[in-house]
Gaussian input, Z-matrix of N, CA and C with variables (Angstrom, degrees):
# hf/3-21g

backbone

0 1
 N
 C     1     B1
 C     2     B2     1     A1
 N     3     B3     2     A2     1     D1
 C     4     B4     3     A3     2     D2
 C     5     B5     4     A4     3     D3
 N     6     B6     5     A5     4     D4
 C     7     B7     6     A6     5     D5
 C     8     B8     7     A7     6     D6
 N     9     B9     8     A8     7     D7
 C    10    B10     9     A9     8     D8
 C    11    B11    10    A10     9     D9
 N    12    B12    11    A11    10    D10
 C    13    B13    12    A12    11    D11
 C    14    B14    13    A13    12    D12
 N    15    B15    14    A14    13    D13
 C    16    B16    15    A15    14    D14
 C    17    B17    16    A16    15    D15
 N    18    B18    17    A17    16    D16
 C    19    B19    18    A18    17    D17
 C    20    B20    19    A19    18    D18
 N    21    B21    20    A20    19    D19
 C    22    B22    21    A21    20    D20
 C    23    B23    22    A22    21    D21
 N    24    B24    23    A23    22    D22
 C    25    B25    24    A24    23    D23
 C    26    B26    25    A25    24    D24
 N    27    B27    26    A26    25    D25
 C    28    B28    27    A27    26    D26
 C    29    B29    28    A28    27    D27
 N    30    B30    29    A29    28    D28
 C    31    B31    30    A30    29    D29
 C    32    B32    31    A31    30    D30
 N    33    B33    32    A32    31    D31
 C    34    B34    33    A33    32    D32
 C    35    B35    34    A34    33    D33
 N    36    B36    35    A35    34    D34
 C    37    B37    36    A36    35    D35
 C    38    B38    37    A37    36    D36
 N    39    B39    38    A38    37    D37
 C    40    B40    39    A39    38    D38
 C    41    B41    40    A40    39    D39
 N    42    B42    41    A41    40    D40
 C    43    B43    42    A42    41    D41
 C    44    B44    43    A43    42    D42
 N    45    B45    44    A44    43    D43
 C    46    B46    45    A45    44    D44
 C    47    B47    46    A46    45    D45
 N    48    B48    47    A47    46    D46
 C    49    B49    48    A48    47    D47
 C    50    B50    49    A49    48    D48
 N    51    B51    50    A50    49    D49
 C    52    B52    51    A51    50    D50
 C    53    B53    52    A52    51    D51
 N    54    B54    53    A53    52    D52
 C    55    B55    54    A54    53    D53
 C    56    B56    55    A55    54    D54
 N    57    B57    56    A56    55    D55
 C    58    B58    57    A57    56    D56
 C    59    B59    58    A58    57    D57
 N    60    B60    59    A59    58    D58
 C    61    B61    60    A60    59    D59
 C    62    B62    61    A61    60    D60
 N    63    B63    62    A62    61    D61
 C    64    B64    63    A63    62    D62
 C    65    B65    64    A64    63    D63
 N    66    B66    65    A65    64    D64
 C    67    B67    66    A66    65    D65
 C    68    B68    67    A67    66    D66
 N    69    B69    68    A68    67    D67
 C    70    B70    69    A69    68    D68
 C    71    B71    70    A70    69    D69
 N    72    B72    71    A71    70    D70
 C    73    B73    72    A72    71    D71
 C    74    B74    73    A73    72    D72
 N    75    B75    74    A74    73    D73
 C    76    B76    75    A75    74    D74
 C    77    B77    76    A76    75    D75
 N    78    B78    77    A77    76    D76
 C    79    B79    78    A78    77    D77
 C    80    B80    79    A79    78    D78
 N    81    B81    80    A80    79    D79
 C    82    B82    81    A81    80    D80
 C    83    B83    82    A82    81    D81
 N    84    B84    83    A83    82    D82
 C    85    B85    84    A84    83    D83
 C    86    B86    85    A85    84    D84
 N    87    B87    86    A86    85    D85
 C    88    B88    87    A87    86    D86
 C    89    B89    88    A88    87    D87
 N    90    B90    89    A89    88    D88
 C    91    B91    90    A90    89    D89
 C    92    B92    91    A91    90    D90
 N    93    B93    92    A92    91    D91
 C    94    B94    93    A93    92    D92
 C    95    B95    94    A94    93    D93
 N    96    B96    95    A95    94    D94
 C    97    B97    96    A96    95    D95
 C    98    B98    97    A97    96    D96
 N    99    B99    98    A98    97    D97
 C   100   B100    99    A99    98    D98
 C   101   B101   100   A100    99    D99
 N   102   B102   101   A101   100   D100
 C   103   B103   102   A102   101   D101
 C   104   B104   103   A103   102   D102
 N   105   B105   104   A104   103   D103
 C   106   B106   105   A105   104   D104
 C   107   B107   106   A106   105   D105
 N   108   B108   107   A107   106   D106
 C   109   B109   108   A108   107   D107
 C   110   B110   109   A109   108   D108
 N   111   B111   110   A110   109   D109
 C   112   B112   111   A111   110   D110
 C   113   B113   112   A112   111   D111
 N   114   B114   113   A113   112   D112
 C   115   B115   114   A114   113   D113
 C   116   B116   115   A115   114   D114
 N   117   B117   116   A116   115   D115
 C   118   B118   117   A117   116   D116
 C   119   B119   118   A118   117   D117
 N   120   B120   119   A119   118   D118
 C   121   B121   120   A120   119   D119
 C   122   B122   121   A121   120   D120
 N   123   B123   122   A122   121   D121
 C   124   B124   123   A123   122   D122
 C   125   B125   124   A124   123   D123
 N   126   B126   125   A125   124   D124
 C   127   B127   126   A126   125   D125
 C   128   B128   127   A127   126   D126
 N   129   B129   128   A128   127   D127
 C   130   B130   129   A129   128   D128
 C   131   B131   130   A130   129   D129
 N   132   B132   131   A131   130   D130
 C   133   B133   132   A132   131   D131
 C   134   B134   133   A133   132   D132
 N   135   B135   134   A134   133   D133
 C   136   B136   135   A135   134   D134
 C   137   B137   136   A136   135   D135
 N   138   B138   137   A137   136   D136
 C   139   B139   138   A138   137   D137
 C   140   B140   139   A139   138   D138
 N   141   B141   140   A140   139   D139
 C   142   B142   141   A141   140   D140
 C   143   B143   142   A142   141   D141
 N   144   B144   143   A143   142   D142
 C   145   B145   144   A144   143   D143
 C   146   B146   145   A145   144   D144
 N   147   B147   146   A146   145   D145
 C   148   B148   147   A147   146   D146
 C   149   B149   148   A148   147   D147
 N   150   B150   149   A149   148   D148
 C   151   B151   150   A150   149   D149
 C   152   B152   151   A151   150   D150
 N   153   B153   152   A152   151   D151
 C   154   B154   153   A153   152   D152
 C   155   B155   154   A154   153   D153
 N   156   B156   155   A155   154   D154
 C   157   B157   156   A156   155   D155
 C   158   B158   157   A157   156   D156
 N   159   B159   158   A158   157   D157
 C   160   B160   159   A159   158   D158
 C   161   B161   160   A160   159   D159
 N   162   B162   161   A161   160   D160
 C   163   B163   162   A162   161   D161
 C   164   B164   163   A163   162   D162
 N   165   B165   164   A164   163   D163
 C   166   B166   165   A165   164   D164
 C   167   B167   166   A166   165   D165
 N   168   B168   167   A167   166   D166
 C   169   B169   168   A168   167   D167
 C   170   B170   169   A169   168   D168
 N   171   B171   170   A170   169   D169
 C   172   B172   171   A171   170   D170
 C   173   B173   172   A172   171   D171
 N   174   B174   173   A173   172   D172
 C   175   B175   174   A174   173   D173
 C   176   B176   175   A175   174   D174
 N   177   B177   176   A176   175   D175
 C   178   B178   177   A177   176   D176
 C   179   B179   178   A178   177   D177
 N   180   B180   179   A179   178   D178
 C   181   B181   180   A180   179   D179
 C   182   B182   181   A181   180   D180
 N   183   B183   182   A182   181   D181
 C   184   B184   183   A183   182   D182
 C   185   B185   184   A184   183   D183
 N   186   B186   185   A185   184   D184
 C   187   B187   186   A186   185   D185
 C   188   B188   187   A187   186   D186
 N   189   B189   188   A188   187   D187
 C   190   B190   189   A189   188   D188
 C   191   B191   190   A190   189   D189
 N   192   B192   191   A191   190   D190
 C   193   B193   192   A192   191   D191
 C   194   B194   193   A193   192   D192
 N   195   B195   194   A194   193   D193
 C   196   B196   195   A195   194   D194
 C   197   B197   196   A196   195   D195
 N   198   B198   197   A197   196   D196
 C   199   B199   198   A198   197   D197
 C   200   B200   199   A199   198   D198
 N   201   B201   200   A200   199   D199
 C   202   B202   201   A201   200   D200
 C   203   B203   202   A202   201   D201
 N   204   B204   203   A203   202   D202
 C   205   B205   204   A204   203   D203
 C   206   B206   205   A205   204   D204
 N   207   B207   206   A206   205   D205
 C   208   B208   207   A207   206   D206
 C   209   B209   208   A208   207   D207
 N   210   B210   209   A209   208   D208
 C   211   B211   210   A210   209   D209
 C   212   B212   211   A211   210   D210
 N   213   B213   212   A212   211   D211
 C   214   B214   213   A213   212   D212
 C   215   B215   214   A214   213   D213
 N   216   B216   215   A215   214   D214
 C   217   B217   216   A216   215   D215
 C   218   B218   217   A217   216   D216
 N   219   B219   218   A218   217   D217
 C   220   B220   219   A219   218   D218
 C   221   B221   220   A220   219   D219
 N   222   B222   221   A221   220   D220
 C   223   B223   222   A222   221   D221
 C   224   B224   223   A223   222   D222
 N   225   B225   224   A224   223   D223
 C   226   B226   225   A225   224   D224
 C   227   B227   226   A226   225   D225
 N   228   B228   227   A227   226   D226
 C   229   B229   228   A228   227   D227
 C   230   B230   229   A229   228   D228
 N   231   B231   230   A230   229   D229
 C   232   B232   231   A231   230   D230
 C   233   B233   232   A232   231   D231
 N   234   B234   233   A233   232   D232
 C   235   B235   234   A234   233   D233
 C   236   B236   235   A235   234   D234
 N   237   B237   236   A236   235   D235
 C   238   B238   237   A237   236   D236
 C   239   B239   238   A238   237   D237
 N   240   B240   239   A239   238   D238
 C   241   B241   240   A240   239   D239
 C   242   B242   241   A241   240   D240
 N   243   B243   242   A242   241   D241
 C   244   B244   243   A243   242   D242
 C   245   B245   244   A244   243   D243
 N   246   B246   245   A245   244   D244
 C   247   B247   246   A246   245   D245
 C   248   B248   247   A247   246   D246
 N   249   B249   248   A248   247   D247
 C   250   B250   249   A249   248   D248
 C   251   B251   250   A250   249   D249
 N   252   B252   251   A251   250   D250
 C   253   B253   252   A252   251   D251
 C   254   B254   253   A253   252   D252
 N   255   B255   254   A254   253   D253
 C   256   B256   255   A255   254   D254
 C   257   B257   256   A256   255   D255
 N   258   B258   257   A257   256   D256
 C   259   B259   258   A258   257   D257
 C   260   B260   259   A259   258   D258
 N   261   B261   260   A260   259   D259
 C   262   B262   261   A261   260   D260
 C   263   B263   262   A262   261   D261
 N   264   B264   263   A263   262   D262
 C   265   B265   264   A264   263   D263
 C   266   B266   265   A265   264   D264
 N   267   B267   266   A266   265   D265
 C   268   B268   267   A267   266   D266
 C   269   B269   268   A268   267   D267
 N   270   B270   269   A269   268   D268
 C   271   B271   270   A270   269   D269
 C   272   B272   271   A271   270   D270
 N   273   B273   272   A272   271   D271
 C   274   B274   273   A273   272   D272
 C   275   B275   274   A274   273   D273
 N   276   B276   275   A275   274   D274
 C   277   B277   276   A276   275   D275
 C   278   B278   277   A277   276   D276
 N   279   B279   278   A278   277   D277
 C   280   B280   279   A279   278   D278
 C   281   B281   280   A280   279   D279
 N   282   B282   281   A281   280   D280
 C   283   B283   282   A282   281   D281
 C   284   B284   283   A283   282   D282
 N   285   B285   284   A284   283   D283
 C   286   B286   285   A285   284   D284
 C   287   B287   286   A286   285   D285
 N   288   B288   287   A287   286   D286
 C   289   B289   288   A288   287   D287
 C   290   B290   289   A289   288   D288
 N   291   B291   290   A290   289   D289
 C   292   B292   291   A291   290   D290
 C   293   B293   292   A292   291   D291
 N   294   B294   293   A293   292   D292
 C   295   B295   294   A294   293   D293
 C   296   B296   295   A295   294   D294
 N   297   B297   296   A296   295   D295
 C   298   B298   297   A297   296   D296
 C   299   B299   298   A298   297   D297
 N   300   B300   299   A299   298   D298
 C   301   B301   300   A300   299   D299
 C   302   B302   301   A301   300   D300
 N   303   B303   302   A302   301   D301
 C   304   B304   303   A303   302   D302
 C   305   B305   304   A304   303   D303
 N   306   B306   305   A305   304   D304
 C   307   B307   306   A306   305   D305
 C   308   B308   307   A307   306   D306
 N   309   B309   308   A308   307   D307
 C   310   B310   309   A309   308   D308
 C   311   B311   310   A310   309   D309
 N   312   B312   311   A311   310   D310
 C   313   B313   312   A312   311   D311
 C   314   B314   313   A313   312   D312
 N   315   B315   314   A314   313   D313
 C   316   B316   315   A315   314   D314
 C   317   B317   316   A316   315   D315
 N   318   B318   317   A317   316   D316
 C   319   B319   318   A318   317   D317
 C   320   B320   319   A319   318   D318
 N   321   B321   320   A320   319   D319
 C   322   B322   321   A321   320   D320
 C   323   B323   322   A322   321   D321

   B1=1.4567
   B2=1.5287
   B3=1.3266
   B4=1.4585
   B5=1.5255
   B6=1.2973
   B7=1.4650
   B8=1.5213
   B9=1.3080
   B10=1.4641
   B11=1.5333
   B12=1.3331
   B13=1.4619
   B14=1.5259
   B15=1.3060
   B16=1.4661
   B17=1.5225
   B18=1.3322
   B19=1.4638
   B20=1.5209
   B21=1.3255
   B22=1.4643
   B23=1.5223
   B24=1.3201
   B25=1.4630
   B26=1.5290
   B27=1.3315
   B28=1.4691
   B29=1.5309
   B30=1.3377
   B31=1.4630
   B32=1.5363
   B33=1.3353
   B34=1.4634
   B35=1.5279
   B36=1.3247
   B37=1.4651
   B38=1.5233
   B39=1.3350
   B40=1.4736
   B41=1.5218
   B42=1.3272
   B43=1.4694
   B44=1.5224
   B45=1.3317
   B46=1.4676
   B47=1.5345
   B48=1.3248
   B49=1.4656
   B50=1.5276
   B51=1.3338
   B52=1.4617
   B53=1.5240
   B54=1.3456
   B55=1.4516
   B56=1.5303
   B57=1.2846
   B58=1.4635
   B59=1.5283
   B60=1.3389
   B61=1.4699
   B62=1.5260
   B63=1.3215
   B64=1.4662
   B65=1.5202
   B66=1.3227
   B67=1.4572
   B68=1.5304
   B69=1.3305
   B70=1.4720
   B71=1.5305
   B72=1.3264
   B73=1.4706
   B74=1.5204
   B75=1.3277
   B76=1.4637
   B77=1.5276
   B78=1.3252
   B79=1.4535
   B80=1.5318
   B81=1.3244
   B82=1.4650
   B83=1.5166
   B84=1.3118
   B85=1.4691
   B86=1.5267
   B87=1.3379
   B88=1.4686
   B89=1.5307
   B90=1.3191
   B91=1.4662
   B92=1.5261
   B93=1.3225
   B94=1.4624
   B95=1.5219
   B96=1.3244
   B97=1.4707
   B98=1.5308
   B99=1.3176
   B100=1.4670
   B101=1.5248
   B102=1.3374
   B103=1.4608
   B104=1.5239
   B105=1.3209
   B106=1.4671
   B107=1.5271
   B108=1.3385
   B109=1.4731
   B110=1.5286
   B111=1.3338
   B112=1.4653
   B113=1.5238
   B114=1.3248
   B115=1.4620
   B116=1.5229
   B117=1.3372
   B118=1.4547
   B119=1.5226
   B120=1.3269
   B121=1.4608
   B122=1.5287
   B123=1.3202
   B124=1.4584
   B125=1.5294
   B126=1.3329
   B127=1.4606
   B128=1.5295
   B129=1.3271
   B130=1.4612
   B131=1.5283
   B132=1.3275
   B133=1.4601
   B134=1.5132
   B135=1.3354
   B136=1.4718
   B137=1.5241
   B138=1.3379
   B139=1.4674
   B140=1.5211
   B141=1.3441
   B142=1.4597
   B143=1.5246
   B144=1.3339
   B145=1.4636
   B146=1.5239
   B147=1.3107
   B148=1.4617
   B149=1.5248
   B150=1.3007
   B151=1.4665
   B152=1.5265
   B153=1.3279
   B154=1.4652
   B155=1.5307
   B156=1.3419
   B157=1.4629
   B158=1.5252
   B159=1.3379
   B160=1.4603
   B161=1.5233
   B162=1.3206
   B163=1.4645
   B164=1.5249
   B165=1.3245
   B166=1.4622
   B167=1.5265
   B168=1.3177
   B169=1.4572
   B170=1.5304
   B171=1.3341
   B172=1.4589
   B173=1.5309
   B174=1.3232
   B175=1.4745
   B176=1.5152
   B177=1.3216
   B178=1.4581
   B179=1.5331
   B180=1.3245
   B181=1.4668
   B182=1.5254
   B183=1.3156
   B184=1.4672
   B185=1.5323
   B186=1.3256
   B187=1.4640
   B188=1.5259
   B189=1.3154
   B190=1.4571
   B191=1.5305
   B192=1.3216
   B193=1.4678
   B194=1.5328
   B195=1.3261
   B196=1.4657
   B197=1.5222
   B198=1.3175
   B199=1.4591
   B200=1.5247
   B201=1.3204
   B202=1.4629
   B203=1.5221
   B204=1.3279
   B205=1.4619
   B206=1.5181
   B207=1.3288
   B208=1.4551
   B209=1.5237
   B210=1.3270
   B211=1.4513
   B212=1.5294
   B213=1.3259
   B214=1.4757
   B215=1.5260
   B216=1.3340
   B217=1.4563
   B218=1.5362
   B219=1.3419
   B220=1.4670
   B221=1.5332
   B222=1.3328
   B223=1.4677
   B224=1.5212
   B225=1.3434
   B226=1.4680
   B227=1.5277
   B228=1.3128
   B229=1.4750
   B230=1.5269
   B231=1.3126
   B232=1.4629
   B233=1.5293
   B234=1.3257
   B235=1.4659
   B236=1.5269
   B237=1.3298
   B238=1.4665
   B239=1.5257
   B240=1.3300
   B241=1.4661
   B242=1.5268
   B243=1.3252
   B244=1.4683
   B245=1.5197
   B246=1.3271
   B247=1.4671
   B248=1.5228
   B249=1.3192
   B250=1.4666
   B251=1.5238
   B252=1.3217
   B253=1.4683
   B254=1.5168
   B255=1.3224
   B256=1.4710
   B257=1.5169
   B258=1.3155
   B259=1.4599
   B260=1.5236
   B261=1.3028
   B262=1.4676
   B263=1.5235
   B264=1.3338
   B265=1.4574
   B266=1.5298
   B267=1.3232
   B268=1.4628
   B269=1.5215
   B270=1.3198
   B271=1.4613
   B272=1.5267
   B273=1.3126
   B274=1.4625
   B275=1.5083
   B276=1.2585
   B277=1.4535
   B278=1.5214
   B279=1.2952
   B280=1.4566
   B281=1.5222
   B282=1.2943
   B283=1.4495
   B284=1.5141
   B285=1.3025
   B286=1.4510
   B287=1.5157
   B288=1.3186
   B289=1.4551
   B290=1.5164
   B291=1.3064
   B292=1.4644
   B293=1.5238
   B294=1.3035
   B295=1.4520
   B296=1.5174
   B297=1.3285
   B298=1.4616
   B299=1.5225
   B300=1.3182
   B301=1.4623
   B302=1.5248
   B303=1.3227
   B304=1.4544
   B305=1.5239
   B306=1.3259
   B307=1.4611
   B308=1.5336
   B309=1.3054
   B310=1.4578
   B311=1.5285
   B312=1.3215
   B313=1.4652
   B314=1.5147
   B315=1.3055
   B316=1.4591
   B317=1.5183
   B318=1.3116
   B319=1.4561
   B320=1.5118
   B321=1.3306
   B322=1.4654
   B323=1.4918
   A1=108.88
   A2=116.97
   A3=120.20
   A4=110.65
   A5=113.55
   A6=118.99
   A7=109.15
   A8=115.54
   A9=122.89
   A10=110.16
   A11=115.14
   A12=119.39
   A13=108.82
   A14=113.85
   A15=120.41
   A16=107.82
   A17=116.05
   A18=121.60
   A19=109.80
   A20=114.98
   A21=121.81
   A22=108.26
   A23=116.17
   A24=121.16
   A25=106.28
   A26=116.03
   A27=121.17
   A28=112.45
   A29=117.64
   A30=120.48
   A31=110.34
   A32=117.70
   A33=120.97
   A34=111.99
   A35=116.95
   A36=121.10
   A37=112.42
   A38=115.77
   A39=119.50
   A40=109.64
   A41=116.46
   A42=122.59
   A43=108.07
   A44=118.53
   A45=119.76
   A46=112.85
   A47=116.91
   A48=121.61
   A49=107.83
   A50=115.56
   A51=122.03
   A52=108.37
   A53=116.78
   A54=118.38
   A55=118.56
   A56=121.86
   A57=121.63
   A58=113.37
   A59=115.32
   A60=120.79
   A61=111.02
   A62=116.91
   A63=120.44
   A64=111.95
   A65=116.70
   A66=120.59
   A67=109.93
   A68=116.85
   A69=120.72
   A70=109.83
   A71=116.83
   A72=120.35
   A73=111.54
   A74=117.44
   A75=121.25
   A76=111.05
   A77=116.03
   A78=121.66
   A79=110.69
   A80=116.66
   A81=120.17
   A82=112.58
   A83=117.95
   A84=119.26
   A85=110.10
   A86=116.28
   A87=120.76
   A88=110.94
   A89=116.57
   A90=120.66
   A91=110.56
   A92=115.94
   A93=120.05
   A94=112.67
   A95=117.63
   A96=121.80
   A97=111.93
   A98=117.55
   A99=121.28
   A100=110.61
   A101=115.81
   A102=121.46
   A103=113.62
   A104=117.00
   A105=120.51
   A106=111.11
   A107=117.02
   A108=119.78
   A109=113.00
   A110=116.80
   A111=121.94
   A112=108.37
   A113=115.38
   A114=121.35
   A115=107.91
   A116=115.95
   A117=121.95
   A118=106.91
   A119=115.80
   A120=120.41
   A121=107.78
   A122=114.52
   A123=122.63
   A124=108.50
   A125=116.29
   A126=122.21
   A127=112.90
   A128=118.13
   A129=120.94
   A130=110.13
   A131=116.59
   A132=121.47
   A133=115.28
   A134=118.43
   A135=120.21
   A136=108.38
   A137=115.54
   A138=120.73
   A139=112.68
   A140=116.72
   A141=119.97
   A142=110.29
   A143=113.93
   A144=121.06
   A145=107.48
   A146=116.74
   A147=119.97
   A148=109.44
   A149=115.11
   A150=120.91
   A151=110.22
   A152=117.16
   A153=120.07
   A154=111.42
   A155=117.85
   A156=120.40
   A157=109.88
   A158=116.75
   A159=121.01
   A160=111.13
   A161=116.72
   A162=120.55
   A163=110.89
   A164=116.65
   A165=119.95
   A166=111.19
   A167=117.40
   A168=122.06
   A169=109.82
   A170=116.58
   A171=120.54
   A172=111.86
   A173=116.60
   A174=120.21
   A175=110.08
   A176=116.29
   A177=120.59
   A178=111.56
   A179=117.56
   A180=120.37
   A181=109.93
   A182=116.34
   A183=121.28
   A184=111.17
   A185=117.12
   A186=122.05
   A187=113.34
   A188=117.40
   A189=121.86
   A190=112.12
   A191=116.78
   A192=119.98
   A193=111.83
   A194=117.40
   A195=122.90
   A196=110.59
   A197=115.10
   A198=120.83
   A199=105.73
   A200=116.61
   A201=121.20
   A202=109.34
   A203=114.19
   A204=121.69
   A205=108.42
   A206=115.95
   A207=120.98
   A208=109.60
   A209=115.27
   A210=121.03
   A211=109.62
   A212=116.02
   A213=123.15
   A214=112.82
   A215=116.27
   A216=120.74
   A217=110.01
   A218=117.59
   A219=119.92
   A220=111.26
   A221=116.14
   A222=121.02
   A223=113.06
   A224=117.35
   A225=119.18
   A226=111.22
   A227=117.86
   A228=121.72
   A229=109.14
   A230=116.58
   A231=121.22
   A232=111.42
   A233=115.94
   A234=120.35
   A235=111.33
   A236=117.81
   A237=120.24
   A238=110.34
   A239=117.39
   A240=120.00
   A241=110.44
   A242=117.75
   A243=121.22
   A244=111.40
   A245=116.88
   A246=121.69
   A247=110.20
   A248=116.34
   A249=120.69
   A250=110.56
   A251=117.98
   A252=120.55
   A253=111.66
   A254=117.39
   A255=120.62
   A256=110.85
   A257=116.92
   A258=121.80
   A259=111.02
   A260=116.24
   A261=120.89
   A262=110.45
   A263=117.80
   A264=120.24
   A265=111.43
   A266=118.38
   A267=121.44
   A268=111.78
   A269=117.46
   A270=121.32
   A271=113.38
   A272=118.57
   A273=120.29
   A274=110.42
   A275=121.00
   A276=124.31
   A277=111.26
   A278=114.48
   A279=120.08
   A280=109.78
   A281=115.38
   A282=121.17
   A283=107.88
   A284=116.14
   A285=121.52
   A286=108.40
   A287=116.02
   A288=121.20
   A289=108.75
   A290=115.85
   A291=120.76
   A292=109.14
   A293=115.12
   A294=121.17
   A295=106.85
   A296=115.36
   A297=120.11
   A298=112.21
   A299=117.48
   A300=119.24
   A301=111.18
   A302=117.51
   A303=120.98
   A304=112.34
   A305=117.10
   A306=120.22
   A307=112.38
   A308=116.02
   A309=119.37
   A310=111.39
   A311=114.93
   A312=119.47
   A313=109.95
   A314=115.27
   A315=121.93
   A316=109.23
   A317=116.49
   A318=121.25
   A319=108.49
   A320=115.83
   A321=119.57
   A322=109.74
   D1=123.77
   D2=-180.00
   D3=-86.03
   D4=149.14
   D5=179.76
   D6=-84.22
   D7=138.19
   D8=-177.69
   D9=-72.43
   D10=136.48
   D11=175.37
   D12=-124.69
   D13=158.90
   D14=176.95
   D15=-136.31
   D16=139.58
   D17=179.36
   D18=-105.09
   D19=135.80
   D20=178.30
   D21=-120.03
   D22=124.38
   D23=172.96
   D24=-84.35
   D25=104.11
   D26=-170.92
   D27=-62.25
   D28=-30.60
   D29=179.43
   D30=-63.37
   D31=-32.48
   D32=177.35
   D33=-79.86
   D34=-29.16
   D35=-179.63
   D36=-80.18
   D37=-31.87
   D38=-177.04
   D39=-123.21
   D40=-81.93
   D41=-176.51
   D42=179.87
   D43=170.16
   D44=176.84
   D45=-74.15
   D46=-13.54
   D47=178.24
   D48=-119.35
   D49=111.24
   D50=-175.79
   D51=-93.89
   D52=113.38
   D53=-166.74
   D54=-121.35
   D55=-46.59
   D56=-165.93
   D57=-108.90
   D58=148.39
   D59=175.88
   D60=-58.35
   D61=-41.69
   D62=-178.99
   D63=-62.12
   D64=-34.58
   D65=177.61
   D66=-67.44
   D67=-41.84
   D68=176.84
   D69=-61.88
   D70=-41.34
   D71=178.37
   D72=-62.35
   D73=-45.98
   D74=178.94
   D75=-61.73
   D76=-41.50
   D77=179.01
   D78=-59.87
   D79=-46.27
   D80=-179.79
   D81=-71.66
   D82=-29.19
   D83=173.98
   D84=-61.09
   D85=-40.51
   D86=177.91
   D87=-68.16
   D88=-42.81
   D89=179.26
   D90=-60.02
   D91=-47.26
   D92=-176.73
   D93=-66.86
   D94=-20.47
   D95=178.54
   D96=-85.63
   D97=-9.19
   D98=-178.73
   D99=-74.32
   D100=155.27
   D101=-179.16
   D102=-77.17
   D103=-32.57
   D104=-175.53
   D105=-67.06
   D106=135.54
   D107=178.62
   D108=-77.88
   D109=-19.54
   D110=-179.79
   D111=-119.13
   D112=125.68
   D113=-179.93
   D114=-119.38
   D115=125.30
   D116=175.59
   D117=-104.20
   D118=121.80
   D119=-179.87
   D120=-102.84
   D121=117.21
   D122=-177.93
   D123=-95.26
   D124=118.96
   D125=-176.86
   D126=-93.42
   D127=13.75
   D128=177.25
   D129=-55.57
   D130=130.02
   D131=177.44
   D132=89.66
   D133=-7.10
   D134=178.07
   D135=-75.10
   D136=129.49
   D137=-178.96
   D138=-97.29
   D139=-44.45
   D140=-176.94
   D141=-140.39
   D142=159.19
   D143=175.65
   D144=-144.24
   D145=133.78
   D146=178.45
   D147=-83.15
   D148=159.08
   D149=177.63
   D150=-61.77
   D151=-39.95
   D152=-178.45
   D153=-66.71
   D154=-39.61
   D155=176.73
   D156=-64.26
   D157=-46.73
   D158=-179.30
   D159=-59.48
   D160=-42.70
   D161=179.75
   D162=-62.98
   D163=-48.76
   D164=-178.32
   D165=-66.35
   D166=-36.48
   D167=176.08
   D168=-57.74
   D169=-48.30
   D170=-178.51
   D171=-66.34
   D172=-38.37
   D173=177.19
   D174=-61.78
   D175=-49.44
   D176=-177.45
   D177=-68.94
   D178=-34.69
   D179=177.15
   D180=-61.86
   D181=-43.81
   D182=-179.72
   D183=-63.40
   D184=-36.67
   D185=-178.29
   D186=-81.79
   D187=-16.37
   D188=-173.26
   D189=-70.03
   D190=140.68
   D191=174.70
   D192=-75.94
   D193=-8.94
   D194=-179.40
   D195=-84.86
   D196=154.07
   D197=168.55
   D198=-88.78
   D199=115.60
   D200=-174.14
   D201=-113.79
   D202=128.31
   D203=179.07
   D204=-123.63
   D205=149.06
   D206=177.74
   D207=-112.36
   D208=148.72
   D209=176.59
   D210=-142.08
   D211=157.26
   D212=176.93
   D213=53.43
   D214=42.48
   D215=-178.79
   D216=-84.19
   D217=121.83
   D218=176.85
   D219=-61.12
   D220=154.27
   D221=-177.81
   D222=-56.34
   D223=-43.41
   D224=-177.24
   D225=-65.73
   D226=-34.23
   D227=178.19
   D228=-71.03
   D229=-44.58
   D230=177.77
   D231=-59.29
   D232=-41.65
   D233=179.32
   D234=-64.63
   D235=-38.15
   D236=178.25
   D237=-64.60
   D238=-43.04
   D239=176.50
   D240=-60.47
   D241=-40.57
   D242=177.99
   D243=-62.03
   D244=-43.87
   D245=179.24
   D246=-60.36
   D247=-46.43
   D248=-178.79
   D249=-65.76
   D250=-43.66
   D251=179.12
   D252=-61.57
   D253=-42.25
   D254=177.61
   D255=-64.17
   D256=-42.66
   D257=-179.75
   D258=-61.04
   D259=-44.55
   D260=-178.97
   D261=-67.39
   D262=-43.29
   D263=-177.69
   D264=-69.56
   D265=-30.96
   D266=178.59
   D267=-74.20
   D268=-28.55
   D269=-176.53
   D270=-91.48
   D271=-4.29
   D272=-178.63
   D273=-116.38
   D274=147.87
   D275=-3.84
   D276=-75.73
   D277=146.27
   D278=178.97
   D279=-92.32
   D280=142.61
   D281=178.18
   D282=-116.95
   D283=129.76
   D284=178.15
   D285=-97.50
   D286=122.50
   D287=178.52
   D288=-113.43
   D289=124.23
   D290=178.37
   D291=-105.26
   D292=132.37
   D293=175.04
   D294=-106.81
   D295=102.22
   D296=-175.23
   D297=-60.12
   D298=-31.97
   D299=179.95
   D300=-66.31
   D301=-27.94
   D302=179.81
   D303=-87.30
   D304=-19.08
   D305=-179.98
   D306=-78.76
   D307=-21.77
   D308=-178.09
   D309=70.47
   D310=40.20
   D311=-178.94
   D312=-66.72
   D313=143.48
   D314=-178.63
   D315=-119.01
   D316=126.81
   D317=177.86
   D318=-107.84
   D319=130.33
   D320=179.99
   D321=-112.33

């Protein structure tokens, strides 16, 4: 039995310029509500993508219960995803260091 897939032309769902984190969130809310377990996102016609959209897209893709695949991704969009993925992988794991002397903590 083959698993059902559905293709979404992202330019028709959003716009040719993918810009805001909130738009990426709304897009993934719709994807996650779909019945198909496999979603193919077709990037035909996309002209630009912001770093914030790309980052949120990757975050939501990782969290999604769907198997998400991309197709027809323009070079500039692919390069932005690469930049964001490298940035995220270089910055993790993050370590938080607290300097109590700089916090001005007060003990009573």
